[in-house]
C-alpha positions in Angstrom: 0.0 0.0 0.0 1.4 3.4 -0.9 0.8 5.8 2.0 2.3 8.7 0.0 -0.6 9.0 -2.4 -1.6 12.6 -2.8 -4.8 13.4 -0.9 -6.4 15.0 -4.0 -6.2 11.7 -5.8 -8.0 9.6 -3.1 -11.5 8.7 -3.9 -14.0 7.7 -1.2 -13.6 4.0 -2.0 -9.8 4.2 -1.9 -10.0 5.9 1.6 -12.2 3.0 2.8 -9.6 0.5 1.5 -6.8 2.3 3.3 -8.7 2.5 6.5 -9.4 -1.2 6.4 -5.7 -2.0 5.7 -4.5 0.2 8.5 -7.0 -1.4 10.9 -5.9 -4.9 9.8 -2.2 -4.1 10.2 -2.5 -2.2 13.4 -5.5 -3.5 15.4 -6.5 -1.7 18.6 -5.2 -3.9 21.5 -8.0 -5.4 23.6 -5.8 -7.3 26.0 -6.7 -5.4 29.2 -9.8 -4.0 31.0 -10.3 -0.3 31.1 -12.8 2.5 31.3 -11.9 6.1 30.3 -13.7 9.3 31.2 -13.5 12.6 29.2 -15.1 16.0 29.4 -16.8 17.1 26.2 -17.8 20.4 27.7 -18.7 21.4 31.4 -22.1 19.8 31.2 -21.5 16.8 29.0 -19.1 13.9 29.5 -18.1 10.8 27.6 -17.0 7.3 28.7 -15.7 4.4 26.7 -14.7 1.0 28.0 -13.6 -2.6 27.2 -14.0 -5.5 29.6 -12.8 -9.0 28.7 -15.1 -12.0 29.2 -12.4 -13.7 31.2 -12.5 -10.8 33.7 -16.3 -11.3 34.2 -15.9 -15.0 34.6 -13.2 -14.6 37.2 -15.3 -12.2 39.2 -18.3 -14.5 38.9 -16.3 -17.4 40.3 -15.4 -15.5 43.4 -19.0 -14.4 44.3 -21.2 -16.3 46.7 -24.3 -15.2 44.9 -24.8 -15.5 41.1 -24.9 -12.3 39.0 -26.8 -13.6 36.1 -29.6 -11.1 36.9 -27.3 -8.2 37.7 -27.2 -5.1 35.6 -24.1 -4.0 33.8 -23.7 -0.3 34.5 -21.3 2.6 34.5 -21.3 4.5 37.8 -20.1 8.1 37.8 -18.9 9.5 41.2 -18.4 13.1 42.4 -15.1 13.0 44.1 -14.3 16.7 44.5 -11.8 17.5 47.2 -11.6 14.0 48.6 -9.4 10.9 48.4 -11.8 8.5 46.9 -11.9 5.0 48.4 -14.9 3.7 46.5 -17.5 4.6 49.2 -17.0 8.2 50.2 -18.2 10.1 47.1 -20.3 13.2 47.5 -22.9 11.6 45.1 -23.1 9.2 42.2 -25.4 8.3 39.3 -25.6 5.2 37.2 -25.7 4.8 33.4 -27.3 1.6 32.0 -25.2 -0.1 29.3 -25.6 -3.2 27.3 -22.1 -4.5 26.3 -18.7 -5.2 27.6 -17.3 -2.8 25.0 -18.8 0.5 24.0 -19.1 4.2 24.8 -21.7 6.5 26.3 -22.4 10.3 26.3 -24.1 11.7 29.4 -25.1 15.0 30.8 -24.1 16.7 34.1 -26.0 19.2 36.2 -23.0 20.2 38.3 -19.9 21.5 36.5 -16.7 22.6 38.2 -16.4 19.2 40.0 -14.1 16.2 39.9 -15.6 12.9 38.6 -14.5 9.3 38.4 -16.3 6.5 36.5 -16.4 2.8 37.3 -17.9 -0.1 35.3 -19.3 -3.1 36.9 -22.4 -5.2 37.9 -25.2 -3.9 40.2 -27.2 -6.7 41.8 -30.8 -6.4 42.7 -30.0 -5.8 46.3 -28.0 -2.7 45.2 -24.6 -4.2 45.8 -22.1 -3.0 43.2 -19.1 -5.1 41.9 -16.5 -2.9 40.2 -14.6 -4.3 37.2 -12.5 -1.2 36.2 -12.1 2.4 37.3 -11.3 5.5 35.2 -9.0 8.4 35.9 -10.2 11.4 37.8 -11.4 14.2 35.5 -12.2 17.8 36.3 -15.2 19.2 34.5 -14.5 22.9 34.1 -16.8 25.8 35.0 -19.6 26.6 32.6 -18.3 29.9 31.4 -17.1 31.6 28.2 -13.8 30.5 27.0 -10.8 32.7 27.6 -9.7 32.1 24.0 -10.9 34.9 21.8 -8.8 34.1 18.7 -10.9 34.1 15.5 -8.6 32.0 13.3 -9.1 28.4 12.5 -8.6 25.6 10.0 -11.0 24.7 7.1 -11.1 21.1 6.2 -13.2 20.2 3.2 -14.9 16.9 2.4 -12.5 14.0 1.9 -9.6 16.3 3.0 -9.4 17.6 -0.6 -9.2 21.2 0.7 -7.4 22.1 3.9 -6.2 25.6 4.6 -6.0 28.0 7.5 -8.7 30.7 7.9 -8.4 34.0 9.8 -12.0 34.5 10.7 -14.1 31.6 12.0 -17.2 33.8 11.8 -17.0 33.4 8.0 -18.0 29.7 8.5 -21.2 30.0 6.4 -19.0 31.0 3.4 -16.7 28.0 3.8 -19.6 25.7 4.3 -21.1 26.9 1.0 -17.8 26.3 -0.7 -17.7 22.8 0.7 -21.2 22.1 -0.7 -20.7 23.8 -4.1 -17.4 22.2 -4.8 -18.2 18.7 -3.7 -16.6 16.3 -6.1 -14.4 19.0 -7.8 -10.8 17.8 -7.9 -7.7 19.1 -9.7 -4.4 17.5 -10.4 -2.7 20.9 -10.1 -3.4 24.2 -8.4 -5.5 26.7 -10.2 -3.6 29.5 -11.9 -5.3 32.9 -12.3 -4.2 35.9 -14.5 -5.4 39.0 -12.6 -5.5 42.1 -14.7 -5.6 45.6 -13.3 -4.7 48.5 -15.6 -4.4 51.7 -13.5 -5.1 54.5 -16.0 -4.7 57.4 -13.5 -3.6 58.0 -9.9 -7.2 57.5 -8.7 -7.3 54.0 -10.1 -3.6 53.1 -10.0 -2.0 50.2 -8.1 -1.3 52.6 -5.2 -4.9 53.7 -4.9 -7.3 52.1 -2.3 -8.8 49.9 -5.1 -5.3 49.0 -6.4 -4.2 48.1 -2.9 -7.2 45.9 -2.5 -6.5 44.1 -5.9 -2.9 43.6 -4.9 -3.7 42.2 -1.5 -6.5 40.2 -3.1 -4.1 38.6 -5.6 -1.5 37.8 -2.9 -4.1 36.2 -0.6 -4.8 33.4 -3.2 -1.7 31.6 -2.0 -3.6 30.7 1.3 -5.9 28.6 -0.8 -3.3 26.8 -2.8 -3.9 29.0 -5.9 -1.4 30.8 -8.1 -2.3 34.4 -9.0 -0.2 36.5 -11.4 -1.1 40.2 -11.3 -0.7 42.1 -14.5 -0.6 45.9 -14.2 0.2 48.9 -16.4 3.7 48.9 -17.9 5.9 51.3 -16.0 7.3 53.1 -19.0 3.9 53.6 -20.5 2.4 54.6 -17.2 5.0 57.4 -16.8 4.0 58.8 -20.2 0.2 58.6 -19.6 -0.2 62.4 -19.6 0.7 62.6 -23.3 -2.1 60.3 -24.4 -5.9 60.4 -24.2 -7.6 58.1 -21.8 -9.0 55.7 -24.5 -5.6 55.6 -26.3 -3.8 54.8 -23.0 -6.2 52.0 -22.4 -5.7 50.6 -25.9 -1.9 50.8 -25.6 -1.8 49.2 -22.1 -4.2 46.5 -23.3 -2.1 45.5 -26.2 1.1 45.2 -24.1 -0.5 43.4 -21.2 -2.3 41.0 -23.5 1.0 40.0 -25.0 2.5 39.5 -21.5 -0.4 37.2 -20.5 -0.1 35.1 -23.7 3.7 34.7 -23.2 3.2 33.8 -19.5 0.5 31.3 -20.5 2.9 29.5 -22.8 5.3 28.9 -19.9 2.7 28.0 -17.3 -0.9 27.8 -18.4 -3.6 29.8 -16.7 -7.0 28.5 -15.9 -9.0 31.8 -15.6 -8.5 35.4 -16.6 -9.9 37.9 -14.0 -10.1 41.6 -15.1 -10.9 44.5 -12.9 -13.2 47.3 -14.3 -13.8 48.4 -17.8 -10.2 49.6 -18.6 -8.9 46.0 -18.0 -11.7 44.2 -19.8 -10.2 44.6 -23.4 -7.2 42.5 -22.2 -9.5 39.8 -21.0 -11.6 39.7 -24.1 -8.6 39.4 -26.4 -6.8 36.9 -24.3 -10.0 34.9 -23.8 -10.4 34.4 -27.6 -6.7 33.6 -28.2 -6.2 31.2 -25.2 -9.8 29.8 -25.0 -10.0 30.6 -21.3 -12.9 31.7 -19.1 -13.0 35.3 -18.2 -14.3 36.9 -15.0 -14.9 40.7 -14.8 -15.1 42.6 -11.6 -17.2 45.8 -12.0 -16.3 47.8 -8.9 -18.5 50.7 -10.1 -20.4 51.5 -13.3 -19.9 54.7 -15.3 -23.4 55.7 -14.3 -22.4 55.5 -10.6 -19.2 57.4 -11.2 -21.0 60.3 -13.0 -23.8 60.2 -10.3 -26.6 60.2 -12.9 -25.5 63.3 -14.8 -25.8 63.4 -18.6 -23.0 61.4 -20.1 -20.5 63.2 -22.2 -18.6 61.7 -25.2 -15.9 60.1 -23.0 -18.5 58.6 -20.6 -20.5 57.2 -23.5 -17.4 55.6 -24.8 -16.6 54.1 -21.4 -20.2 52.8 -21.2 -19.8 51.0 -24.5 -16.5 49.4 -23.3 -18.1 48.5 -20.0 -21.0 46.8 -21.9 -18.6 45.0 -24.2 -16.6 43.6 -21.2 -19.8 42.5 -19.4 -21.1 40.7 -22.5 -17.7 39.0 -23.1 -17.3 37.8 -19.5 -18.4 34.4 -18.3 -19.1 35.9 -14.8 -19.5 39.4 -13.6 -18.7 40.3 -10.0 -20.0 43.5 -8.4 -19.7 44.8 -4.8 -23.3 45.9 -4.2 -26.8 44.9 -5.0 -27.4 48.3 -6.5 -24.4 47.9 -8.9 -25.8 44.5 -9.8 -29.2 46.0 -10.8 -27.4 48.6 -13.0 -25.4 45.9 -14.7 -28.5 43.9 -15.4 -30.8 46.8 -16.4 -28.4 49.1 -18.2 -26.3 46.4 -19.9 -28.7 43.6 -20.3 -26.6 41.0 -18.4 -28.4 37.8 -17.5 -29.1 37.9 -13.7 -27.6 34.5 -13.1 -24.3 35.8 -14.6 -23.9 38.6 -12.1 -23.0 37.9 -8.4 -22.3 40.2 -5.5 -19.0 39.9 -3.6 -18.2 43.0 -1.4 -14.9 44.9 -1.8 -12.7 45.3 1.3 -11.2 48.8 1.1 -9.1 50.3 3.8 -11.1 52.2 6.4 -10.0 54.5 9.2 -10.5 52.6 12.4 -12.3 54.4 15.2 -10.0 52.8 17.8 -6.3 52.6 16.9 -3.6 50.6 18.7 -1.9 53.6 20.5 -0.4 52.7 23.9 -3.0 53.7 26.6 -0.2 54.6 29.0 1.2 57.1 26.5 -2.3 58.6 26.1 -2.7 59.1 29.8 0.7 60.9 30.0 -0.6 63.4 27.3 -3.3 64.5 29.8 -1.1 64.6 32.9 -2.7 61.5 34.4 -1.2 58.6 36.3 -0.5 56.1 33.6 -0.7 53.2 36.1 -4.1 54.2 37.5 -7.6 53.4 36.1 -9.3 56.3 34.2 -13.1 56.8 33.9 -14.5 58.9 31.1 -17.6 61.1 31.0 -18.2 62.5 27.5 -21.1 64.8 26.6 -23.0 67.8 27.8 -22.2 68.6 31.4 -25.8 69.2 32.5 -28.5 68.1 34.9 -30.2 66.0 32.2 -27.0 64.2 31.4 -26.5 63.4 35.1 -23.0 65.0 35.4 -23.8 66.2 38.9 -24.8 62.7 39.9 -21.4 61.5 38.9 -19.6 64.2 40.8 -21.7 63.5 43.9 -20.7 59.9 43.7 -16.9 60.6 43.3 -16.0 61.4 47.0 -17.2 58.0 48.1 -15.5 56.2 45.2 -12.2 58.1 45.8 -12.2 57.1 49.5 -12.6 53.5 48.6 -10.3 53.5 45.5 -7.2 55.6 46.1 -5.9 55.8 42.5 -9.0 56.1 40.2 -9.1 59.3 38.1 -11.9 60.9 36.2 -12.1 62.8 32.9 -15.0 65.0 31.8 -15.0 65.8 28.1 -17.6 68.3 27.0 -19.1 71.6 27.9 -22.4 72.6 29.5 -24.1 74.8 32.1 -22.8 72.9 35.1 -19.2 72.7 34.1 -17.8 75.5 36.3 -20.0 74.6 39.3 -19.0 70.9 39.2 -15.3 71.6 38.8 -15.5 73.8 41.9 -17.4 71.2 43.9 -14.8 68.6 43.0 -12.0 70.8 44.4 -14.1 71.6 47.6 -14.6 67.8 48.1 -10.8 67.3 47.9 -10.8 65.3 44.7 -10.0 68.0 42.2 -6.5 66.7 41.5 -8.1 63.4 40.4 -10.5 65.0 38.0 -10.0 66.7 34.6 -12.6 69.0 33.0 -11.4 69.4 29.5 -14.3 71.2 27.8 -15.1 70.5 24.2 -12.5 68.2 22.5 -11.8 67.3 18.9 -12.7 64.0 17.4 -9.1 62.9 17.5 -8.8 63.8 21.1 -12.0 62.0 21.9 -10.7 58.8 20.3 -7.5 59.2 22.3 -9.5 59.6 25.6 -11.7 56.7 24.8 -8.8 54.4 24.2 -7.1 55.6 27.4 -10.2 55.0 29.5 -11.0 51.9 31.4 -14.8 52.4 31.1 -17.3 55.1 30.2 -20.1 56.5 32.4 -23.4 57.8 31.1 -25.3 58.7 34.4 -28.2 60.4 32.6 -31.6 61.2 34.1 -33.3 61.3 30.7 -33.0 59.5 27.3 -29.6 59.7 25.6 -28.3 58.9 22.2 -26.5 55.5 21.9 -23.6 56.8 19.8 -21.2 57.2 22.7 -22.0 53.8 24.2 -21.7 52.1 20.8 -18.3 53.7 20.2 -17.1 52.6 23.7 -18.3 49.0 23.3 -16.7 48.7 19.8 -13.4 49.7 21.4 -13.7 47.1 24.2 -14.7 49.6 26.9 -17.6 48.7 29.3 -20.3 51.3 29.8 -22.0 52.2 33.1 -25.4 53.8 32.4 -28.7 54.3 34.1 -32.1 52.8 33.3 -33.4 56.3 32.6 -30.8 56.9 29.9 -32.5 54.2 27.7 -29.2 53.0 26.2 -30.4 49.7 24.8 -27.0 48.5 23.4 -25.7 48.1 27.0 -26.4 44.6 28.3 -26.1 44.4 32.0 -23.2 42.1 33.1 -22.0 41.6 29.5 -20.8 44.9 28.1 -21.6 47.2 31.0 -23.7 47.7 34.0 -27.1 49.5 34.4 -27.8 51.4 37.6 -30.4 54.0 38.7 -30.1 57.8 38.5 -28.9 58.4 42.1 -25.4 58.8 43.5 -25.5 55.6 45.7 -26.4 53.4 42.7 -23.7 55.0 40.6 -21.1 54.5 43.4 -21.9 50.8 43.3 -21.5 50.6 39.5 -18.2 52.5 39.4 -16.7 50.4 42.1 -17.8 47.2 40.4 -16.2 48.2 37.1 -13.0 49.5 38.8 -12.3 45.9 39.6 -12.9 45.1 35.9 -15.2 42.1 36.2 -16.3 42.4 32.5 -12.8 42.2 30.9 -13.3 38.7 29.6 -16.8 39.3 28.2 -15.7 42.6 26.6 -12.8 40.9 24.8 -15.3 38.4 23.4 -17.6 41.2 22.3 -14.8 43.0 20.5 -13.5 39.9 18.9 -17.0 39.0 17.5 -17.7 42.6 16.4 -14.3 42.9 14.7 -14.9 39.7 12.9 -18.4 40.5 11.8 -18.5 44.2 11.1 -16.8 44.0 7.7 -16.1 41.0 5.4 -12.6 39.8 5.8 -10.3 39.8 2.7 -9.9 36.1 3.2 -13.7 35.5 2.9 -13.7 37.6 -0.3 -10.9 35.6 -1.8 -12.6 32.4 -0.8 -15.8 33.4 -2.6 -13.8 34.2 -5.7 -12.1 30.9 -5.5 -15.5 29.1 -5.3 -16.8 30.9 -8.5 -13.6 30.2 -10.4 -14.1 26.5 -9.6 -17.8 26.7 -10.6 -17.0 28.3 -13.9 -14.4 25.6 -14.7 -16.8 22.9 -13.6 -19.5 24.2 -16.0 -17.0 24.4 -18.8 -15.9 20.8 -18.2 -19.5 19.7 -18.1 -20.1 21.3 -21.5 -17.0 19.6 -23.0 -18.0 16.2 -21.5 -21.5 16.6 -23.0 
């Protein structure tokens, strides 16, 4: 048997043959008696066992009473904090089984305990004869995992596709790939010719769209694909100002088309993928000469770029080229459903030929990765002490006075906490004076109105945000804090619905005593674990990952090739 066969060449029948051969050559030893206990999760366990007939016969011969009518069971003991001697367990329960070899899944009502399992016979009088005992296993507390990584491993059916993934929340996409590409196999990795002809600085390789296409092409390596990116020739790109737009496109297309044909002769491509109208002429020509399928990504239509204004001569020419590219492509990919409708309605593309896959363009993050210690130093704060942020109008309705009334008690109980008030309002001067009279002025900062950049810095430097309002408040501040992993302390009266008590913040009442309790609870940071989970999930879900975008393209490449092979076979 050849164990070095490539996984892609293994059929289902061949895998069964290999499994049978391995089992025959290396059988599981069954020469001893055992029972093993495992934790599946805190409230579910698993046991498996094997008892030889000789063991049962030996036990039977030693018993004064016959055990023919006894029941074979697995007994699970709670042995937390004791040295178990077989009789001193806190409690036990029995699992009815039917064979000397087997396994059993069972539920538990009490996690965070140590358990031991035994297998044996229980007589009618309740006496239990043990045949084998398991190891002691601790069933962990029923709580969220402390692992907030979002990466994982995708394993397709029959192990034909195995690759790492960065975002496990993209699982539905990979499950669809697994379904759609069932039975699709290749002797070699797919090779894609990616064409992106930047005709001006706004659409060049250094533009946001160009950067996306470049990263998009590089990412294909994660899926075992080879992508070759073809861009505007350097010499021609440097002279672009001396030619009209359409002539530049024609010149670039002729040069790049020759490059693709030459590269194809050395190592054949399977698919040509062009981006936007100015790259489509390359794909149409190469498609005809090389007899390859063509995919066209229309990131925006000329109608969208001109915002519906009357088309001039240049725009009309671009529209004709756009239509020609769409008609010549085997598949058209657009980033939005609105773009899809335009491609279908304006250019007459068949709906089944146009699919939506979002673009992932770089966005400015609300929360950057600046060191919070450095941020606190910028405001003259103790970098090792926790910081609490109030942001908004310093008024009676916003509850700023309730917060200041609560601070003397908080500061007596917590000697290092410091408080920042960002914003202006009718009570600013009065509350600042009250803070100094209460002896806590050195631990408070009243900054007045701040810029957006300063607010972002304060938010990242804070440990949590307080919204102690007496009346309804907008949720923008709370949402910004939660998205940056900062818990929010608010009141029931504020009506901030995005705050879930005990998950991403605490909800109190609009009085100083209740606010004192909430601040002191959060100063001990009881929500750190759950906030890390919230941020991980939000970050994973708020925008499509580049990896998921590439995965969807990979799926459509395979489906196009599958359709072409089907036509050839027919």
